[in-house]
C-alpha positions in Angstrom: 85.4 120.2 86.6 83.7 116.8 86.3 80.0 116.5 87.4 80.4 112.8 88.2 79.9 112.1 91.9 81.6 108.9 93.1 79.0 107.4 95.4 81.7 105.9 97.6 83.0 109.4 98.5 80.3 111.5 100.1 82.9 113.8 101.5 85.2 116.6 100.2 88.9 115.8 99.9 91.2 118.7 100.8 94.9 118.6 100.0 96.6 121.0 102.4 100.0 121.9 103.9 102.5 124.7 103.7 103.3 126.4 100.4 106.0 124.4 98.5 105.2 121.2 100.5 104.0 119.0 97.7 100.3 119.8 97.5 100.4 120.2 93.8 102.1 116.9 93.4 99.4 115.2 95.5 96.6 116.8 93.3 98.4 115.5 90.3 98.5 112.0 91.8 94.8 112.1 92.7 93.9 113.2 89.2 96.0 110.5 87.6 94.3 108.0 89.9 90.9 108.9 88.6 89.6 111.3 91.2 87.9 114.5 90.0 89.8 117.6 91.1 88.8 121.2 91.2 91.4 123.1 89.2 90.7 126.2 87.1 94.1 126.7 85.4 94.3 130.4 86.3 97.8 129.8 87.5 99.6 128.0 84.7 102.4 125.6 84.9 105.9 127.1 85.2 109.5 126.3 86.1 108.5 125.9 89.7 105.6 123.5 89.1 106.2 122.1 85.5 103.1 119.8 85.9 100.8 122.6 87.1 99.6 124.0 90.4 96.1 122.5 90.4 94.6 125.5 92.2 91.0 126.6 92.5 90.9 130.4 92.9 87.6 130.4 94.8 89.3 128.8 97.8 90.9 132.2 98.5 87.5 133.8 99.0 85.8 131.1 101.0 84.9 133.4 103.8 83.0 135.6 101.5 81.5 132.9 99.2 81.3 129.2 99.9 78.5 128.5 97.4 80.7 126.2 95.4 81.5 123.9 98.3 78.5 121.5 98.0 79.6 120.8 94.4 83.0 119.7 95.7 81.6 116.6 97.3 83.3 113.5 95.8 86.1 115.7 94.5 89.5 117.0 95.7 90.6 120.6 96.1 93.8 122.2 97.1 93.8 124.6 100.1 97.0 125.9 101.8 96.7 125.3 105.6 95.5 128.9 106.5 92.3 128.3 104.5 91.2 125.1 106.3 89.3 127.0 108.9 87.2 128.8 106.2 85.5 125.6 105.0 81.9 125.7 106.1 80.1 123.4 108.5 77.6 120.9 107.2 80.0 118.8 105.1 82.4 116.0 105.8 86.0 116.5 104.9 89.1 114.3 104.5 92.3 116.3 104.7 95.5 115.0 103.1 98.1 117.1 104.9 101.5 117.3 103.2 104.6 117.4 105.5 108.0 118.5 104.3 111.3 119.4 105.9 110.9 123.1 106.8 114.4 123.9 105.6 113.5 122.5 102.2 110.2 124.4 102.2 112.1 127.7 102.8 114.8 126.8 100.2 112.1 126.0 97.6 110.3 129.3 98.4 113.5 131.2 98.1 114.3 129.7 94.7 110.8 130.4 93.4 111.1 134.1 94.5 114.5 134.3 92.8 113.1 133.0 89.6 110.4 135.7 89.7 112.9 138.4 90.6 111.2 139.1 93.9 113.6 137.7 96.5 113.3 139.4 99.9 116.5 141.1 100.8 115.7 141.0 104.5 114.7 137.3 104.5 115.1 135.6 107.9 114.8 131.8 107.4 115.3 131.1 111.1 112.4 133.4 112.1 110.2 132.0 109.3 111.0 128.4 110.4 109.9 129.2 113.9 106.7 130.8 112.6 105.9 127.8 110.4 106.5 125.5 113.4 104.2 127.5 115.6 101.5 127.7 112.9 101.7 124.0 112.2 101.2 123.2 115.9 98.2 125.5 115.9 96.6 124.0 112.8 97.3 120.4 114.1 95.6 121.2 117.4 92.6 122.8 115.5 92.3 119.8 113.2 92.3 117.4 116.1 89.1 119.2 117.4 87.2 119.0 114.1 84.7 116.2 114.1 83.9 116.8 110.4 87.6 116.6 109.3 89.7 113.4 109.2 93.4 113.9 108.5 96.0 111.8 106.9 99.6 113.2 107.2 101.7 112.4 104.2 105.5 113.0 104.1 106.7 114.6 100.9 110.0 112.8 100.8 108.2 109.5 101.5 106.1 110.1 98.4 109.2 110.6 96.3 111.0 107.6 97.9 108.1 105.1 97.9 105.4 106.5 95.6 103.4 103.2 95.4 103.3 102.8 99.1 102.2 106.3 99.7 99.6 106.2 96.9 98.2 103.0 98.5 97.9 104.8 101.8 96.1 107.7 100.2 93.8 105.4 98.3 92.8 103.5 101.5 92.2 106.9 103.3 89.8 107.9 100.6 87.9 104.7 100.6 89.7 102.8 97.8 88.9 102.6 94.1 91.7 104.9 92.8 94.3 103.7 90.3 97.2 103.4 92.6 99.7 102.4 89.9 98.8 105.6 87.9 99.1 107.7 91.1 102.6 106.3 91.7 103.6 106.8 88.1 102.6 110.5 88.3 105.5 111.1 90.8 108.5 112.7 89.1 111.5 112.4 91.4 113.5 114.6 89.1 111.5 117.6 90.4 113.0 117.1 93.9 115.4 120.0 93.5 115.2 121.9 96.8 116.7 119.5 99.3 118.7 119.9 102.5 
């Protein structure tokens, strides 16, 4: 974790979305672009995320301990959508919310479970899709009410199809100054394996 605070970014950048929606890719892009990211390496790279997960374990216990949050100002951290409501008041946040076709999300999750030998035998993709749709509507409504959180929606497939364009969007959203070319170069279209 870098101690450098970019004076242009007096906010915390949160990369969020559903699991398997491209959040790790976005953290990889931000790191390549020169933004400090919170990542502890507890979850190592594997076949599902060959370039790493870029996770920060303390996000999972935010409700119990948010003491690390002030040090995240000027940096980026990954937080799956259900943790967004746990971030404490008193800070300004910019949320990069990854959107991905839900059928692809479910397919990617299924492949990951298969690789780990833990695939659910009673899996009901239709029910899971409806649940995700409902939860996304709820988090969108909640985000719209948060004066301390500004959100940029980023489509996963758009990142793969036009990485330079999407990297520029993200750079503008974060106040500029990132290396957009390096961000775009960090995108590996070969990892787009779960598609519908």
